[in-house]
N, C-alpha and C positions, 0 to 999 in steps of 0.2 A: 733756275736755268737763266743764264744771262745771254740775251740774243742781240747781236750787233746788226744794226741796219745802216744802209748807206743810201745815198740819193739814187733815185730812178730804178734801174734794173736790179740792183742788189736788194733793195727793199721788196720789190715785186717777187723775185725768186725766193727770198727767205719766207715771205708770208705764204707763198704757194707751198713750200715745204712744210711750214707749220700747220697748214690745213690737214696734213696727214697725221699729225701728232695729237692724239686724243688724250684726255686726262688719265685714262687707264694705262696708257703707254708711258706717259711722263706726268706724274702727279704734282710736279713742282710748280710753284708760282713763276710766272714769267716776268723778267725784268728786261726791258728793251733799252738799248743804248743807241742814241742817235747823236750825230754831230750837232753842235750848237748852231742854230740858224737853219736847220733842215726841217722846214715846216711841212714839206711834202710827206716825209716819213712819219712825222707826228700825226698828221691827218690820216694816213694809211693805217697806222697802228690802232687809232681810235675806231675807225671803221671796221677793221678786222676783228677787234675784240667784241664789238657789238654784234657783228655778223656771226661769229663763232658761238658766242653766248654759252661757253662751258661753265660759267659761274666761278671760274678760278680768278684769284686776285692777280693783278698785274700793275706795274708802274713803269714809268719811263725816266731814265737818267740821261742827262746831256753831257757831252764831252767836247772840250774845245778841239777845233780841227788842228791836226799836226802840221798841215800845210794847206793854205788856201790856194785856189786856182789863181795862177798869175803871181804868186808870192815869190819874192827873190830867194834864191837858194842860199844866200848869205844869212837871211833871217830865219830860215826854216829850222835850223837846229834849236833855236830858242823856243819857237812855238811848239816844236816836237817835244821838248823837255817839259813844257807846261802841260801838254796833253798827257805825257807819261805820268807826271805827278798826279793829275786828276784820275787817270786810269788806275793807278795803284790804290787810290782812295775808294774808287767805285768797286773794284774787285774785292778789296779787303772788307769793305763794309757790307757788301752783298754776300760774300763767301758762297758763290754758286757751286753746285755740284757739277754743272756743265757750262762751258762757254762755247756757244754756237756762233760761228762766223762764216761768211761766204765771200769775203774779199774786199770790202770797202777799205779805203785807207785808214779809217777810224779804227779798224780792228787791230792793227799791229800794236799800238801802245797797250791795248787791253790784253792781247796775247802775251806780250812781253811781261806785263805786270803779273798776270796769272802764273806764268812760268816761274818768275822770281819768287813770288809768294808761296807757291807750292814747293819749290826747291828748299826753302828755309822752314817748311813745315807749318806755315800759318793758315793755309787753306787746302782743301782736298780737290780743288777744281781740275776736271779733265777738260781737254779742248778738242773740238772737232771743227775743222775747216772744210767746208763743202765748196769745191771749186765750181764756178759758174758753168752752166750747161753750154754757154757760148764759147767756152775755152775747149776747143777740139784738138788742136795740135800742140799748143804750148800753154804752160801755166801763166797766170797773171803775175805781175811783179810781187804783189802781196803774197800769193801762194808760193812763189819761189823763195822768198825770204822766210816764210813760215816753215817750208819744207827743209831748207838748208840749215836753219837754226834749230830744227827738231823740236818745235814748240808743242806739238801734239799730233793727233791723227789728222791725216789729209785724205778726203774722199774726192775722187774724180769721177766724172760721168761718162767718160769715153775710154775704151780699152787701150787705145794708142798712148794715152797719157800715163796709164798704169805701167805700160811697158817702158816708157821713157823715164819714169820715176818709180822705181821698184818698191819704195816704202809706202807709196800711195795705195789706197784701197779703191777697188772698182766693184760696184754692185749694180751697174747699169744706170739708167736714167732715174734720178730721184725726184724730179718734178715733172 
C-alpha cells in the first residue's frame, strides 16, 4: 500500500485513518511518500509506526514538490514534470496494490503515474482518494482534478458532496 502524506492536516488525517487499518484488514507493507523537505511528515510517520507497533515493515520515499509555495507559475510546469518522472519511478518500483491519498498536492503526480502505468498493464494499482473531513461543501482542487480525470475511487465524508459529485462514494465520517 502506497500512502501519500502532505504537510500539516493532510498527514494528521491520513494517520488517523490508518489507525483503523489493522494488519488483518490490510496485510500489505506500507510505503509512505512525502514531499522532499517535509520533515514534519517524516517525524509523524516514525512516531506513528512506533506507536502502532504492528510489526509490519514500512519505508518512506520522497518526491520532489510539483510546485513550491510562492513559486512562479512560469517555472511550475518544469518542476511538475520532474515530480511526475519521479512519481512514475516510485509507483513502478513499488507496484502497490493500493494508492491511498487524501489531497496534498504531492498526490497528483503519483495518481497520474499510477493511472498511466495501470492503463498500459504494468501495475495492478487501485486508487482511493479520501477527501478531507474539512471539505463540507466543495471538493479541494486536488479532488476536483482527480474526480474529473477519473483516476480512481473518490470517497467523501459529507452527503452533500456525494450529491454534487455522483461518482463519489459516501460512507459517513471516516476519521
